[in-house]
N, C-alpha and C positions, 0 to 999 in steps of 0.2 A: 537442450542442455540446461537452459534457464529453468525450465519446468522441473527437471530433476533436482536441481539445487533447491528450488522452493519447496518441493515435497520433503526433501531431507531436512530443511530448516523447520518445517512444521513438526516432523517426527522428533527432532532434537529438542524443540521447544516443549513438546509434551513430556519427553523424558526428563528435561530439566525441571519441570513442575513437579513430577513425581519424586525426583531425587531431593528437591528442596523440602517437600512435605515429609519425607522419611527421616530427615535429619533431626537429631535431638537439639533443642535449643541449648546454647552454652551458658546462658545467663540464668537459667532456672525459669523465672517468669511464672506464668499461670500453670504450666504443666507440672512444675515441681509441687504445687499445692495439691494436685490430684494424684500424687503417688509417683510422679515421674522421676523423682530423685532416688528412690529406692532401686529402680531398675538400672540406674547409671552406676551404682556401686558394684553390681554383679555383672553388668553388661560387658561386652567385648569393647576394648578401647580402640582397636584399629579400624573399626567400621567408620568412625568419624573421619579418619584420614582418607579412606577410599571414597566416601561420599563427597568430601570436600574436593578431592581431585576430579571426580566426575563433574561436579558442579562447575568448576573452573574450566574444565575441558569443553563441556557443552556450551558454556558462555563464549569461550574463545572461538569455537566453531561457528556459532551464530553471528558473532561479530565479523569474522573473516568472510563468511558466506554472504552476509548482507553487503559488505563493501565490494566483494567480487561480483555480485549480481548487478550492482549499480555500474561498475566499470564495464561489465559485459554488455549491458543494455545500451550504454552510451556508444561503445565501439560498433556494435551491431546496428544500432538504430541510426547512427550518423551516415553510414554508407547506403542505407536503404531508403532514406527519406529525401524528398526534394523540397524546394522552397514552398511549393504550392501545398504540400501536405502539412507543413508546419504552420503556415499562415492561416489561422483560424478565421480571421475576418474575411479573407478572400474566399475561402471554401464555403462559408455559411452565409454569405451576404445574400440578401433577398434581391431578386431582379427588380429593377425599377419598372414601374408600369408606364406605358406610353402616355403622354399628356392627354388629358381629356379634351376633346374638341366638340364643339357644337355641331349638330347635324347640318350638313350642307343643304340649304334650300335655295330655290330660285328667288332672285330678288323680286320684290313685289313691284308690279308695274302699275303705274297710275295713268289713268287716261289723260292724254294731253287735251287741254281745252281747245275748242275749235275757234278760229278767229275769223 
């Protein structure tokens, strides 16, 4: 289910990018210098409303889906994990090596002096 939501979020994000790029800037800016203002006079006025509603709708979907995904992962993840899975230090701790000991050798025997 989470994978489906993530795929939908990616598709909606791409659609949001396209919708934003299609919109005409309202302030004029650089596009009006290159002939953008002449097409606004004869263009359809209602397309701005549709594109604006699509933009807000896609944004709202992304916001709700992101928050929903966080909530779903916390509820699904909390029941499936144990303390040993969460504790990274315990899970990845290197085992300690046994203490290095000198090789066991027989004690040197010294000859006892004869009396």
